[in-house]
Every structure is written in structure tokens, then in C-alpha cells.
N, C-alpha and C positions, 0 to 999 in steps of 0.2 A: 847433336844439334849444337851449333855455335851460339855464343851470346847474342850475336847480331840476329840470327834467325829467331831466337827466343824473344827478343825485343820486338821484332817485326810481328810475330804471331800474337804476342800479347796485345799490342796496339790494334791489330786487325780484329782480334777477338772482341775487344771492347767496342770497336766501331760497329761491329755486327751484332752486338748484344749477346755474345756468347761468353760464358764463364771462361776466363783465360786459363784457369787451372784444370779445365776438363779434358784437355788434349783433343777435343773434337776437331778443331781446325787442322791439327797435325795429321790426324787420321784421314781426313778428307783429302789433304794434299798428297799423302803417301799413297792413297788409293787412286790418285789421278783425277779426282772429281773437281778439285779446285787448283788453280794455278798459284804457285808461290809468288810469281811476279805480280799477280793481281792483288795478293795480300800485301806485298811490298808497296805497291802503288797506294793502296788504301791506307796503310800505316803512315807513309810519308805525307799523303794529302791531309789526313786527319790531324797529324802533328802540326803541319804548317797552318792549317785552318784554325786550329786552337790558338796558336800564337797570334795570328792575324786578328782574331776576335778579341785578344787582349790589347790590341792597338799597336802591335809591332808591324813595321812595314814588310811587305811580301818578300822583298829581296833579302832583308835581314832575317826573316823567319826561315827562308830556305837555307841561308848560311848556317843558322843555328841547328837546323835539321841535319845538315851535312856533318856538322861537328858531333851531334848527338848519335848519329848512326854510323860514324866513322867512314864516310864515303865522300865523294866529290860533290861540290856544289852543282856541277853539270848533271850528275846523275839525278839529284833531287829535282832540278829544273826540268829535266826531260820527263820525269814521271808526273810532275805537276801540270805541265802544259801538253802532255801527250794525249791525243784523242784516241779513244779505242778504235781499232780498225773498222769495226762495223759502222761507226759514225762516218768515217772517211768514205767508205764504199757507198753508203746510203746517199751521200751528197754528190757522188759522181753520176748517179742515175738521173 
């Protein structure tokens, strides 16, 4: 597991109230029960939301997240504003 994946899983575990050292989330991902992309989205969103709660502007918070997670601003932005497909499909009906 890379440092990036470890950081994602640690933040996602904390957001879900799971002990980050327990490896529970990793086992669920490896077993195909949870999507790593969902964990990624949760980690990015919780990180950005925490910065916003401290009074940092959303765009600056997303830029800080991109730096923290060593990825592009666009990737963070896409995860923050992305609606789950089930919500999109529900609105079509």
C-alpha cells in the first residue's frame, strides 16, 4: 500500500468512526465490499470540509487538499462536486 492510499484510508476511517489502525477498511476494500473511490471521496471531502470549518475559502481548501494528497486541483474539485450516480438517476425519473 502506498503512502497516498494509507493517508486516504486513515482519513476515511476517522470519518466513518473506525479505528485507523485496525485495517478493517482495507479488508473491506480488498474483499470488494467497499469501493476505494468512495473512500477517496470521503477523505477528500472531510479534509476540505474541516478546512472550510476553520474559515478557509472552499477554493483555497481544495487547493490545499490537492497539495496534501499530491494530486491535481481538478481531481479534488471533481470529487467535491461529483454527485453519486444514484442521485443523478433519481432526478431523471
